[in-house]
N, C-alpha and C positions, 0 to 999 in steps of 0.2 A: 367420408366424403362419397365413396361408392354408395351410399346409402340414397345419398342426395339425387345421385346422379338416375339411378336406377327410378327412382321416386319420380321423379321431371320424365321419363318415358312413358308414351302411349303404352297401355297395357299388351298390345300384339307384340310392341316391340322387347317388352321385358319378357315376355313369353317366349320369343323366339328361339334364345339356345345359340346365338350367334357366335361364333369362335372369331378373332382376327389374331392370327401367330405372323411376327414379321421373322423374315429369316433376315441375312446380310445382304447388302445395300437396300433395305427397309421393303425387300419385295412382301406383300402379304398374303398369307393365303387366308384363305375364310373357308369357314367348315360353318355349314347350317344344316336344320332338316327341311327348306324348302328353300324357293325360289326367292320368295319374298326375305326370306333371311340370309340368303346369298348375297342378293341386290342390295340388304340393310349393312353388312358388313364392309362392301365395296367400297358403296358410297360413303363411309364412314372414314373408312383408309384414305380413299382418293382426297375427300376433303380434306385429312390431315396433313398431306401432300401439296394440296393444289387449290384449297377452296378459293382463292383469289381469281384463279384461270377462268374456272367455271364461273364464278359470278359475273366475270368479264365475259363469257360466253354468250351468259343468259338473257346479258345487256342488249348484246348486237341479236339474239334471237325475239328479242321483244321488240326492237327497233326504236330501241331509247337511246342510241350512242349519241346524238345531238342535244337530247335533254340532259346528259349528265358531264361530256367532253366537248361541249361547243361542237361547230358546224364543222368537223372533223373528216366525216364522211357520208354527206345525208341521201344517197343514191344506196348507201346500206340500210338508213332505215326505214324510206319509201319501198325496198323491194320486198324486208322484211314484214311490214308493216302493211303492206299488199296482199301476200303470202297467209298472213295471220287472219286476215278478213276474210279471206276465202275458206278456212274450217280447214282445208284438205286435210289434214293431220287431224284434228279432231273425227271429221268422216270416216276415215280410217283406222280409227283405232279398233272399231266393232269387230274387226278383220281379223284383228290378230289374237293370239292362244291367251289361253289364262296365264299358263309358265310366264308367256315375255312380259304380259302385264303386270307382274305377282313382282317380275325379278325388277322392272321399271319403276313400282310403286315403290319397291325397297329402298332401292337405289335413292331416290328422293329423300325417302325417310331417314337411312344412314347418314348423307348428306345434313341436310337441316338439325339432325343430333347433334353433329358436332361441330355446327355454326352456332347452336343454342347455349352451347358449352363454352362459347370461344367470346372474350372481351377484346372489343376494339379491331372486331376482325378488317383486315384489308388498312391498318390506320386510319377503322371508325369513318370508312367512306360509306356515305348512304348510299350511291348505287348497290351494295352487299344484299340482298332478302333472300329468305329462304326458296330454295326451289319448286318446283310442281312436277308432277308426275309428266305435266304436257310439256314443261322444257324440254324436258329429256329427251323424248318423243320427234320435236321441233327438231332436237340435236341431229337424232337419227336420221332425220329426211333430209336435214342439212348434208351429210356424212354421204348418203346416198347419191344428192346432186352434185357433190363438190366436183366434176368434170361437164356436170351439163350446164341447168339455168344459173346454178352459184357461182361461175365464171363470166355470168354476163348480165351482172348484176346495170351495169350503167346501161347498157344497151336497153334493155329492158323497161328501165324507169327515166330514161330520155326521150322513148320514142313517142312522136308528138306528128299532128295530121302538119302538113307544109304550111307555114306562114305562123308558126307559135314564136313567141321570145325564145322557151330553150331548148339551148344548143344540144341538138344529138349527139354522143358520147363517142369517140375516136375506139375502131377497134383493137383490143389491146390481147397480146397473147402472154401469158407468163412467161417470163423465161426458164423458167421450170418447174415441169409437172410432175404430179404423182409419180412416181417409177419405183423401179423395183429390178433383183433379182433374186429367182428363182430355180434352185436345182433340185431334184428330187431322184435319189439312185434306189434302184432296184439291188436286187438279190447279187445278180451277174456284174456288177460295179463297186461291191463291198468287199473286202476282206472276209467279212465273219458271216458274207451271205445276207447280211440283214438289212432293212430299208434305213436309207440316212435321207435328211432332208437339212437344205441351208437356206432357210430365210433373211433377206434383205432390202427389207424397205426405204425405198429414199423417199422420204418425206418434206415439206417447208419445216426448219427449224423453230418457227413463230411459236407461241404459246400455246395456242388454239389448234393446234395439226401436233401437238406431239403423241407419244404413244406412251404407255401408262401399263406396267407389267405384273402382272397376278395371277392366283391361282384359286380358283374356286372348284370347291367339295358340297355336293349334296351327298351322302352313300347313301350308295343303290342308286344313284342316277343321273350324276352328273361328277366328271373331275378331268379340271381342265387347265393348262397354264398357259403362259404365255405374255401376250401384251396386246389391248385394245387401244384406239384411240381416244383422247381425253374427251369424258361426259357418255361413251358407250359402257353400259355395263355388261359387257361380254369380252370376249376375246375373238381377236379380228385371225391371228398369228399365232399357230401355238401346237399344242399336242394334248392328246390324254394317254392310257397304258397302251394303246396299239397303234395310231395312230397318229402320224404328223402332217401339217401344212402347212401353206404358206400360200401368199398373193401376190401377181403383181399388175399393174397397170394393164390395162388391154387396150391394143388397137382398135377395138371396135367402138364405132361412132356411136355415142347414146341420145343423141339429138341431132335433128335435120331443120330446115326452113323449109315454108312453102313460101312461094313467093304470090300473092294474089295480084289481081288483076283489079283494078277498082273503075266504081262507076263516076264517068266522069263528073266534074264540077261537083263530087261530094266523098271527099276522101276518107269517110268512114264508113265505106259502103261497099260491099265488092260482088263479085259476078263469081259462082260454080253454075256448071253448065248452065247457064245461060239465066239462071237465078239470083234474083238480086238479096244478100244478106247484109244485115248491119252488125256491125260488131258493137262489143257489147262493153261501156262506159263505166270504168269504175276510178270512184273519187277517192282517192287517199293523202293522208297528212302524216305530216312526219317532222318532225322539228321546226314547228313552225310554216314549212312549204306545203301548200294543198296543190295537186296535180290529178289531174283527170290522165288516168291510162286506159287503153285499149287491149280488147282480146277477142279471141272469136273461140269456137268450142274445142278449138285444138291448142291453142295456147295465145301467151300475149305476143303482141306486136312488138318487133323486135327494128331497132334503127342504127346502124351508125352512120358516121361524120364522112365516110367515104366513098364505098360501094355500094354499101346496103341501105341508100336513103329512102326515108319515106316520101314520095312523091304525089303529083294528083293522079299517075297513073298505076302507080305498084307502091306495094308496101309488104313488109316480110313477116313472117309468126314463126315464131319459135317453140316445137314439141319436141318435149323432152319426158325421154322411155321412164324414166327416174319418179318423173311428176306422180305423187301420193305414195311412193313407194316404203313403208315402214317396217315392211316384211324382214327386211335384214336383218332384225334382232330375232326373231325366230330362225330365220336362216341361218344364222351364227349360231347359235343353239342347237340347232339339227347337226349342224359341223362337229360341234365340240361333243355329241353325245354319238355319233360314228364311229364306229370299234373298228373300220377295216374301208380298202379303196372300196368295194362294192358301197358298202353302206353310205360312204363319202355321197358318190354319184348318184343312191336314191336319193340323198337330202338334198342334194342342187337340183335334180330334176322336178321335185317334189312340189318345194319351194319353190326358186325361179327367182330367186331375191337377189343376188349379188350383183352391185350397183354396175361397177364398170373395173371391176377386174378379172384375172386370169385364176385356175387354182391350179397350186403343184402338189402332189402328196405323196406318201410311200407309208407303210404299213410295215409291221411285224411278220408280214410272210415275206416282205421283200419284194414286192408288186409296185411299182412309180406307176404316176398316174398325173397324166394334165388335161384340162377342161376350159372352155370358155363359152361353158352354160353360166349365161349373168343372162342381162336384161340390155335386148337389143330390137331396137326399132326393126320391122319388117319390112324392109324395104329390098323385091329382089334386085339381080342385074336386068332382069329384063326390065322390071319396071323404072330402072334409072337409066337405060336407055331412051327408052317411050317419055320420062317426065324430068328427066333430068334439066337444068338449066342454072343458066349462070346468073350474078358473076360468079369466077373463082376463088374464092376465100378460105378454101379447106373445107369447107361443110357442104354434108350432101344439099341441095337447093332440090326441091321437086316443084312441078305446075300445082298452082291451088287452084286453077280458074277450071279444073276436072277434076271431078269428084271419083276417079278411078286410080286417079294419081294419089290418094292418099294410103294410110300404111294401111298393110293387108295381116294376115293370122294365119296361125297352123294347131290345127285340133291340139294337139300336145304344150299348147303353150299355157301356163298358167294364167297369162295379162293377156287379154285381148289385142293385137295392133303389135304383138311381139315377135318375133322367131321363136319354133320351140326348141326344146331343149337338142330333138332328133337332127335340125338343122345345123348344129352348132360343132365345133371341133373338139375334139376328147382323144385322145390314146393311152393305152394301157401298153408297161411294157418292165421287163426284166431286169434294163440295166440301167438307162435315165432319163429322163426328159427335162428341160430347161425353159426359161423363158427369162429376157433381159428387154422387153417390153416392146420389142419388133410382132410381128405377127404370127399367128400358131404355125404356119408355113416349115418350118425349123426344129419342130420342137423337137426333132430328134431325129439328125439329117440322114440316118440310116430306113426313115420311115418318113419322108414327109407328108405333110396334113394338107390336100385340096382337096376343092368343089364345096367349099364353103363360101356364101354369099362377100361379094366383095364389101359389105359396108363393115363387115365382122374384121377383116385385115386382108392384104395383097399377098401376092404369092408369086415367086419367081424375081425377084426385086434385091437390091443390096439389103444387103444385115448392116447394121450399126458395128463402128468398132467395136462396143460394149461387147455385144452379141459374140463377135465373134472370138473376144479374148475368152468369153464364159466358155466357147463350144473349146477352145483348148487348152481351156484349165480342166475339164473332166477328160477329154484326149481318151486315152483307152484302157486308162488306170484303173486300177481298183482302189477304193479310199475306207477309210477308216475315220473316226469321227476326228483324231488328231490332224490327218493330214487334211480334214476339211477345213478344219480351224485354221490351218496353216496357209492353205490356198485361198482362204479369205482376206486375211491378210497379209498379204505377200504383195501385195501393190503393185502387181506388174503395167505398166503401159504398152500396149499394143505399139503404138506408133513410134515409138521410144526403140524398141526392140527392134523393129524393121527400118528405122528411119536415120536415128539419131547418129550412125558414122557417116553414111553417105553427106548430112548436113553438113555435119562437122567438117569435112574433108573440104565438100565445097565451100567453104567460109573460111576456112583457112586459104586455101588456094586463093581466094577473092575475096579480102577484109573489106573492102568497100562499095558493095551493091550501091545499086542507081535503086533509089524510095519511089514510090507512086506519084512522088512531088515532082519528081527528076533530078534528086541533086545526091550525089553520094553522101553514104553512112559508112561511119566508122564503125563494125560492126566487133571488133576484135574481143571485148570485154564480155559479149556477150557470148562469141564463139566458144570463147575461152570455159567459159561459166556451164557452159550446154556438154562442152566435151569429157569435164570434170565430174558431172553430176551423174551419179546411181543409174538412173534410166528409169526410175521410181517412183511412188506417191509414197514413200520412207521421209521421215520427216530426219532431223540430224544434219550433222556437217556435210554430208553426201547429197543434202537435198539442194542445194545451190546450181539455179538452173532449172529447175524442175518448174517455176513458177513463170519463166520466160516461157520455156517449150510449150504451155499448156495455152498462150496469147498466139504464139507463132504458128499454130498448127490450126488454130482460130482460120487466124490470120489466111493459111495454106489454103482453106477451104473455100475461099471467096468465088463464087461465078467469074468462071474465064482463067483460073490456073488448073492445070494438067499436075494438080497435084501428087496421084499414085503412079510408079513406075508400072506394076501388072495392074490393068486397070478390070473393072468387075467383071467378072467370065460368071452367066449362068450354070456352067458345068460345072462350076466349082467356086461354090458360094460363100462355103466356109473361108475359105483360103485368099480372096478376092474382093476387092482389089488390095494390093500390099506395096511396101516399099516404097518410100518417098523419093519422088522424082526431084533429086536437088539442082540437077542442074540447069531444070527450068526454068528461065527465068520471071516467070509468075512466083514460083517459088523461093527464090534469093532474094526477089523485092519485098514478099513477105515478110522474110526474116529483118532487110534494114524499116519496113514498117513498123516491125514490132518492135523493133531497138526506137523508134522514132516516139511510139506510142507509151512506151515507158519511160522515157525524161516527160513528157507532158506530161506524164501523171504522177510523176516526182519518184519512180522507184526505182531501185537498184535493178539492171539487169541481174545482177546473181544474188537477188534476196533471198533468205534462206526461206525453206515453207512453212518455217516452225513459226517465220516471222507475217505472216501474210495467214494461216490456218489457225485460227485460236478459238477456242471456246474459254469462257474467263480466262483467259489468258494462259492457257494450255495447250500447246500446239497437237492439232489433230491431223494424223496423217490419213493420205489418200488421195484420190486425184480426178479430172470430170471423165464422163464417159466419152465424151466424142474424141479425147487422146486414146482412147482405146482402156479405157482403169474399169473395173470391175468396183471395185470398194469406193463407190463414186462419195466425193465430198466437191460440194462444186462452187465455188470461189471460184468468179469471172474475172480474168486476167488483163489487163495491171489498174488495181484502184486501189488507194490508201489507207484503205480499212480491213480487217481479219477478219472480223466475223463473218460467219456460217451461214449463209441464208437457207442452205439446201443441201441434202444427201442422205448418207448412212444413217442411220435412227435407230431403230432395234435390231438387232443380228440373231439370229437363232439357227443352231445347229443341234440337231437331233436326230440319235441313233434309236429304234425302234427295235429292241430285241423279245427275246423270250420270256427273259425273265424284267423286263418293264423298259423305260425309256430313261437313258443318258443324254442329258439336257449339256450345253453350254449356251450363252448368250452373254448380252453384253446391249447395254441399255447407254448410247453413246455419253445424251445430256444429262441421265441420272431420272429418278421417279419424279424430282421435285423442279419445279420452275423457280420457285422461293430462293433465290441467291442465301439466304439465311438457313435455308434447309440444310444439314451434312449429306444428304441426298440430293444436293445439286450439281456436285462436280465430281462425287467419288466414282463413280464408273470411268467419267472421262479420263480420271489418272489412270484406272485399270486401261484403257481402251491406247492409252498413248502407247502403255507397256505393252499393247499387243499380247494381254490375258483377260479373260474371261471367266463368268460367274460363273460353278461348276450350281446345277437347276437341283432345287429341292423338291422331289415330288410324292415319296412314299412317306407315310407316316416318320416312320424310321431316319428318314432321311431328315424329313422336317425338325422333326427333334431332337435331331444331332446340331440343329445350326439355327434353334430358335432364338430371337435376341429379345423381344417381349411380345407379352400374350393382353391383349384384351377379350373381355366378354362383355356380351353387350346384351346382352339376357341370360 
């Protein structure tokens, strides 16, 4: 059989010498002599675990969902067909390094090799096909645009001149965006004087946005272990022998809108500095629908059905700083090859291709590092004051009728129109840096970062409850790898720690508060559940009341409610606001409203957390960020389903010592999205017990835990 497999391989693959060893929990360790070979091994291993998910991703990127699955999402097909017609990915390929192109080529070859030897793939689905290098590059481009154009597909393909029968799409904001916790500890914050990194990305749990764990080795060239998003042949969050790093979603805005002034009577012509310009018309066909879409040199016309309508006088154009950004592959390869914090910073400055993330890292010298060196539109605060316009929708909107209001540039920017690395925040420390998705300001409260453009993030504003919890966890302690692990899964809940006792005292004293509808509500059962609750995000018998508290905190945070006993104080941003103002009538009304909401949803106020947070029937501990939880599991309350839409996905704790890395990890939903795979739920069961996978990095460690070996050549 082996001879038959080899005979079917192209000569280049058979000569590649690629070896894939799997250790516990199905983690592949790929060793090859070059980038193409290591890509082949990773593509093959990934296909073994997730062939059908990748095939489905390719259908999406090809704009063919309507063809194969009916009119489930015609806007998606129109969006990707338009993008593919533009050939933006093909145009940028020539600028990518030989190593990156070889890696991607090998990844597609390895995937296709497994597909070729798989009968009845995905139940014989006709939409499953061999993937191409272009498919993988399109996936890289999709990831780069995740928090930009990708999130506005409907608004971009429904934008039509006034009078069109096509209805504009309403503005929809994802309930949960990509988020993360990241902590990097330096030598003065660790018992052994080493560097330690904790990475904890919070992503959608949908199949196509999962992480996949792997280890890639090219002797003398590359040795990196960690996890990457499905369909990317790189490690996004991980470590090598001397450096560990993670990323968190940045507060920096990567897109802006331009408000166009249209020519009277001609809604597809606009005026800049007194000169008339015509929009570019693009005819796009997908799923039986043909639509003429419009753009300017800066980007596509954007419209929603509310505040940003295309009228006879005004239209809006979306400009995305990550449009055409394929450099992410080379960027993550350069990070993987960095051996120290200075190396890492140099790699970020040289490529400046990270799309929407901060970077936190530590190295074997015990140096901790934070930076927001990424792709950010060059819009200064002076320009925002001079050119900014409404309406207020949470995006920067600039006056498109003046050429001076376009993006500027810096001499050190890798791509024109972006801020250069010298304008973006960074910090090097010997104690600690952290980020929990607020701006860079309090990366380390002892050394606040200021002076960066406001489009990158704010300064002097209230930090989220999750940020305050993270800073409290770090405190002034010295950490070991074990204490970092315990802190990660301690499941502390800041709002419960600061206010549960006061809330219980008030609801016991007043068991029938008045709800928003003016009627008194019997809250005794809910009050008893909250009183008996452990006050954490742990599952088990002591979790009754946790789910109710989650919904109550959301209700108490409504406008007009004086939720906090001590309001935010800019002089003490780490510890304020704090304390639940339980005596406030609005807070008591929120408690009563929450009881009514649970009754309407048919959910018991004392439901076990085990029953409302599950993955394939396995109870999953954790709680939501707005509660002040670090270990985020984002299940809204109340609702009658236990499926987890978002939250902690890959967790990595790595210590960088003089003798090499010591790493622990958990990929909560496992390596495979296939329910039939043994690696679909194995790590979820591990996570439920608050246990970790011990990383295998050296040849000795891999050999001691090898469960299978496959030679591809």
